[in-house]
N, C-alpha and C positions, 0 to 999 in steps of 0.2 A: 546343570547337577543337584543333589537336595543339598538344603539347610535348615539350619533352624535360625529363624528371624526373630529378631524382638520390636512391632512396632509400635510399641510406648511402653511405659513402665509395669511392670505385672505378670506375675510368673502365666496368669488366663491370657496375656499376648503374646507368649513363646508359638508362633506358626511354623510350621513345617512347610517350605515353599521350594518353589524351582528357579533356579537363579543362571547365569550364563555363567560357564566354566572360564577361571581366570587363565591368562597367559605368563609367562614368564619371560625376565629375559636371558642374555648371554650369561649371568652369574647367578643362575636361582635355578629352586627346584621345586619342580610341583608335586605334591604329596599328595595320595591318597589316603583320607582318615580310616583308621579302623575302629580306634577306640577312643575315649579322653575320659576326663576325670573330671565332678565339682569340689570348688573349693568355698569356702564360705565367699569369699570376694565375688565368685559367678554370681551366689544369691543376692548380694548386696548394690551387684552392678544393676543386676535383672531390677530388684525392685526399686532402684533410682535412688539409693540412700549414700551413694556418690554418685561424683562425673553429672550432677543434675543436666548438664547442656553438652549430654550424648546427641551424634544425630543419628536419625534413624532414616530408615531400618539397621538394627547393627544384629550381628552376626556373635552371641555370647560365648565365654568358658576361657578359659588361661591355660588349659595345660591338656597335652593328649599326645597321640602316635600313630605312627600310617607308614604304608609301605610307597617308597617312590615310583613315581609313574613316569617321571619326564624329565630332563636336565639340560640347561643351556648348554650352548655348544662350549663356553668355558669353563665348565663344571668339571673337575678331575676326579674329586673325593667319590661323589656316590654315580651308582648307577642304577636302570630301573630293578625293582624287586629288592632292594635293600632296607631294611627295616629301622625307622629311626624315628626317636622323641622330637617333641616340635618343641624351641625354644619359647620360653615366657617373653626374654629380653632379647630381641632376636638379634641385637647390634653388639652384645657383648660377648666379646670371644675368650677376654682371659684378664688377668688385673683388675685394678680398685674400678668402682663403676665411676663411671665420668657422666658429665649435664649429656654430651649428646648419648652414649648409650641409654642413659634414663629416659629420654623423650618419650621412646615407643614401644608399648607390650600389649603382646596378645590377649585379645578379647577385651581389650581397653583402649587405646587409641588405635589399635589395628583389629580388622576382623577377627575375629576369633577360633575354635580348634570344629564349635558345631556345625562344620561344614564338610561336604562328600570328598572336596577336593582344599586344600591350601596351597598358596605361594611363601614357600622359607628361601633365606639365603645359606647357601651352600656353606660357609663357614661356621653356622654355630649351631648346625642339625649334629646331632648324636646317634650314635649308633645304639641301637637295644638291647639289653641282654640276653643273650643266647637262652638262659637257662627259665625266662619268663616268658606268660605269652601276651598278647597284644592289651589284653586288660589288666593283668599285671603289669604292664608296663607304662599304662598310661596317666599312672600316678605320680613318676619319677621328677619331670621337669620343673612341676610346685611344688608340690609337697615334699618330695625324697628330695628333693635338692636343699631344699628350705632347710631341713632337720641337720643333712651332711654339711654346708657350708657352714653352719655357726656351730656345733660341735665339732668338727673336724678342721675347719680353717681357720675358724675365729679361734676356738674356747681349748682349743687342740689339746683333747681329752687325751686322757691315761689308765693303763689300767689298776684300779683300786680307787679312783676317785668315785663320788658320787653324784646321780644325776638326779634333779625331781624332773619329773616328766607329769606334765595336767591334762587333764582328760583322756577323751579315746577319737580325738581325730587326726585325721592324716599324717600329720609331720608330728603329731606326738606318738604316734604311733612309730612312725620314721625313727624318730629319737630314741625309743625304748629297743627297738632291734638294732640300732647301730651303735650304741653301748654297751648293749650285751655282747655284739659282736668283739667292742674293744676293752672287754673286763671291766664294764663299770658297776658298781651296786646302783638298783633302780628303785625310786620311791617313786609311787604314781598315785595320782588322786582323782576320783570318780565323783559324781553323785549318784550312782545305781547299783547297786547292791548284784545283779547282771553283770554288769561292768567289772567290776573287783574279779569276778573268778575269772572272768575272760584275759585280765591283766595278767594278773598271775600265771596264768597259762600259759601266755605270751613272753614270759621270761622276769615280770617285777617282782622285785624283791619285798618290796611291801606296799601298800596299797590303803590310803587315808580315802574315808566318804565324807567327802567335805558339806553334804546337808547332814551327817551328824554332829561332825568338828567344825565350826565358823572358820575359829582363830586356828588354822592348820597348820602353819607355822613351827608352832610349837609342838606338835605332834610329829613332823617332819624331824626335830633337832633331836627328841624324845627317841624317835625310832635309828637316830643315824648316831647312837654311844654320846648324845649331849651335844653335837657340835653340828654347823650349818651343811650347807650342802655345798659340793664344789661348783655347780649350776647348775642352771635352769632355762625353760625356754618358757617366756609367759605368751599363751596363747589367748586371751581374755583381754587385758587391756584393765578398765579404773578398777573392777570390783574383784583383780585378783594383784594388780602390780605392788600393792602392799604388802601381803604377805609374801610375794615370791622375794621381796628384799630381804624380808626378816625371817624367810628360811635361810638365808646363804651365811657362809662361812665369810672371814677376809680372805680379798684378791677373786672371789668370786666372780663368775660370768651370769648376767643376766639379760638373755636375749628375748628383745621385742621382735615377736612376729604375728602377731595377730592383736586385734580388737572385736572381738565378738561380744563383750559387755559394754562396748563404747569405747572412743579414742581417745578421751580427753580426760585426766587425772589430775589430782592435784596428792604429791606422794612428801613425805617426809625427806629429807635429804641428808638429815645427819647420821643415819644409820650406811649409806654410801659412802660418807665421805669417814667416817671413823672405822671404816671395816673395806674400805680399798676394793669396795666393790665396782665393775666395770657395767655400765648398763649399754647395750647393745641394740638398737637399732637395726634392722635386716631384713630384706626382701629376697629371695631366694639366692642364687648365686649363678656364676657364669657357665660357659660349656668346657672349659677345661676342667671345673669340679665335678659335674654331672659327668663327664667322661671317667671320673674317678671314679663316680659314685657305682657306675655299672659295672665296674672292674671289682669293684670289691661286692657286689651283688655277687657277679659271678663266680667269684673266688671260693663266699661265704655260700654261696644256696640261699639267700635272704628272699624270701616273698613277701611282696605288700600284701597288706590285710584289707581285702576286700568284703565290702557288706554286699553289695547287690550290685547288680549286673541290671539296666535296662535298654529294652533297643528303643532307636532312634526315634520311632512312633509315640512312644509316652518319656520325652524329655520333662513333658509337666510332673507325672506324678513322680519324677526321679526329685527335680530341682524340689518337691512338697516333702521327699523323705528326708534331704538334705536341711529343710525349713524346720520341722519335726523336732530335729536333736536327736532321735533315736538311734543313731547307724553306727555301728563301731564299724571305723576300717571306713576305706573309701566306696561311693558311688561311682559306679560307671557307667557310662551309656556307650554302646555299641553302636556301630554301623554295619 
């Protein structure tokens, strides 16, 4: 079967190869990959910025979707031809994260989705939305689920609240769409004039250009009638976390979901304490929450934002597009 393997760190070392088809046991499912979606996590994995002791060769990429090709003899939930979302944390079916569940992640400790076939457990596969194409469905099990679990499961969003959306990556755009579905006011940030218009077209009520307004927390409060927002998802880390906290009102939720500008940060805990702000680190969610997201997508006909689609033979170009930071929405690789 075809797969993209990383022979050593670096985008230039992503190679299309033929490898042996994996076999399944009695409780597993063989999934034929149809489309995968790139994350910032995938980029820093490939470039060696995390997991420096990664075993080579390695198949990268953390999310995607495919078609059931074969099922083990004890599998009852799936049959050949079913469209399924590939889990990022294959052991996490429901409930809170545990040490056991957290040991293995797709594209990290386990082979990733950039492979013609993957082996998956029966109980954490989730049916793909009936209203989405394979390319649109490919970005749900990490980007979509991260936004959903933070907003719905953890922050318990309600109509009439205000959310601050940061940037135009996959998680942020999913958060924008979910927030509008729930009836929230959305303030968004971007560093691009072109992206300002796109964010407004997607439903953002107000947009702030952080290249023009460096201390953008004050502008967030001004645009929200003099009070902070109810929640935000911080996607960049050390260069944004201070402004994220200062943008919030009392009892607000700050979800730490990314580290694009660095993972080490020094923060002033005074506003956290005085304003009772919850600072929550979180990385995707479980299969039960992913099922809830799928139902919401089908009922509301939500459409993930796709920037571009690359064939598997142009995987290097897809990663370079991701690295450029110029995309708006998800970058998809199609088999």
